[in-house]
C-alpha positions, 0 to 999 in steps of 0.5 A: 500499499502507499503510505501518505506522503511528508506535506509538512510546510515550511514552518513545521520543517524549521521546528524538526531542524531546530530540534534536530541541530540543538538537541540530543537525539533522545526520542524518536517521536511521531512527525508531527509538530503540535501547537495547541490542545483542548479535551481529547484534541491536538492541533499541529502548526498548520491547524490539522486536528488529531484525537490523542490516544497517547495522552502524554503517556497518561500524564494527560488523563484529564484533558488537555488544557482542562479549564480548571487546571488552568485557573488553578495555575493562573491564580497560584502563579500570580501569587506564590510558585516556590518556597523549597521546603526550607520554608512551610507554604500554605498549600502543601498540607492540604494537599497531603491531608486530601491525598493521604484520606483519599488513598488510604495512607498516613503521610505522603513524600511529594516529588516532581518526576515519577523516576524521583518517585521510583528512585524514594521509594527504593531509598525508603524500603532499603532504609526500612530494611535496615532499621526494621526489618534488620536485613544485613547491612548493605545487602538489602534486595529488591525485586523486580519484573523482567521487561520492566519500565520505571524510568531512566535514571541511573539506578532504574536503567540497572534494573531494566532489562531493556539493552538499549536503556542500560547498555554502555550505562554502566558501572550499574547499581546492584541490589536487584533481582529479576522475576519474569511478570506474572509468575507468583511461583517464581516471586516466592522461590526468591522470598525463600531463599534470600532473607535480605529482600526488602521489597517487591517493585511492581507495575500493576500493569505494564505499559511501555512494555505493551500493556501486558495485564496479569491474571487477575488474582496476580496482585492478589497473591502478590500481597498475600506472600509480601505480608507472610515473607514481610517484604514491602509491596511497591505499587508503580502506578505512575501509568496505570493510576488516577482512573486510566484503567477503569479505577482509581487505581490498579492496585490501592483498595481504597477506590472511589468507583461505584462498588460494580467496579470490575477490577474489585475482586482484584484490589490489593492495598500495597506497602508503598504507592508511587504516583506521577504523570496524571498527578499533574493533569498534564501541566506540570511535573509532579510525583508522590510517594505515599506509605504508613507511618512505620515506613515514612519515618526512617526518612529524617530531615536531610535525607532525602527531599527535592528543591521543587517537591511540594511546592505551592504550585505542584500542591494546587494542581495535584489536589485540583488534578484528584478532583477533576478526576473523581468529580467528573467520574473519569474512572467509570468513564474509562471503564465503561468506554474501554470496554466499548473500545475492546469490544469493538476491536475483537470484533474487527481481529477475528477475521484480520490478518494484521492484528492478532489480538487486543489486551488492557484494561480500561482506556490503557489498551494495546494491539499487536501487530502480526509481524515481527518486532523489528519490522516497520509496520506498527509505525507505518500504521501510527503514520497513516494513523496520524494522516487519518487524524489520530495520534498513537505511537508503537512501543517494543517495535510492533505494539501500538499501545491506545490511551486517550484522555479519559473526557473522551465521550462514547460519540467520540470513542466510535469514531476514534474506532472507526479511524483505526479499524478503516486505517487497519484495514489499508494494511490487511 
C-alpha cells in the first residue's frame, strides 16, 4: 500500500530542523509538530486537528488544558510558586491531607518526576529494611520484573531488562533480583531463598512493555506473599493510576468508584504507592510516594527531598487534578468506554490478518501487530493514523498503545474506533 507523503510546510520543517540541530537524539517522535490542545484533541502548527490517543503516556487523563487546572495555575502562579522545603507554605499540608485520606495512607512525600518517585521508594524500602526488618548491612535487595519500565535514572536503568536502556551506562547499581512478570511462584522462590529482600517493585499493568495485564488474582497473591515474608509491596501506579484502568488505582483498595467496579475483586493495598503523570493533569511535573508512618518515619531531615517537591504551585495543581478525576467520574468513564473499545476491536480482529490481539483495562489498551518486532509495520500504521486524524505511537516494535484522555465521550470513542479500523484495513 502507498503511505501518505510528508506534507510539512516550511514552519513545520523549521521546528524539526531546530530540534535535530540543537537537541539530543533521545526520542524518535511521530513527525508532527503540535501547537494546541483541548480535551481529547490536539492541533498541529498547520491547524490540522487530531484525536490524542497517547495522552502524554497517560499524564493527560483529565484532558488537555482542563479549564479548572488552567485557572489554578493562573491564580497560584500570580501568588506564590516556590519556597523550597526550607519553609512551609499554605498549600502543601492541604494537598497532603486530601491525598492521604483519598488513598488511605498516613503520609505523602512529594517529588517531581515519576522516576524520582521510584528512587524515593527504593530509598525508603532499603532503609526500612535495615532499621525495621534488620536485614544485613548494605545487602538489601529489591525484586523487580522482567520488561519493567520505572524510569531512566542511573539506578532505575540498572534493573531494566531493555538493552537499549542500560548498555554502555554502567557500572550498574547492584541490589536487584529479576523475575518473570506475572509468575507468582518465581516471586515466592526468591522470597524463600534470600532473607535480605526488602521489597517487590511492580507495575499493576506493564504499560511501556505493551500493556501486559497479569492474571486477575496476581496482585492479590503478591500482597499475600509480601505480608507472609515481611517484604514491602511497592506499586508503581505512575501510568496505571488515577482513573486510567477504570478505577482510581489499579492496585490500592480504597477505590472511589461505585461498588460494581470490574477490578474490585483483585484490589489490594500496597505498602508503598508511587503516583505521577496524571497527578499533574499534564501541566507540571508532580509525583508522590505514599505509605504509612511505620515506613515513612525512617526518612529524617536532610536524608531525602527536592527543591521543587511540594511547592505551592504543584500542591495546588495536584489536589485539583485529583478532584477532577473524582468529580467528573473519569474512572467510571474509562471503565465503560474501555469495554466498548475492546469489544469493537475484537470484532474486527476476528477476521484480521494484521492484528493478533488487543489487551488492556479501562482506557489503557494495546494491539499487537502481526509482524516481527524489528519490522516497520506498526510505525507505518501510526503514520497512517496520523494522516487520518489520530495520534498514537508504537512500543516494543510491533505493539501500538491506545490511551486517550479519560474525558473522551462515547461518540468520540466510536469515531476513533472507526478511524483505527479503517486505517488497519489499508494494511490487510
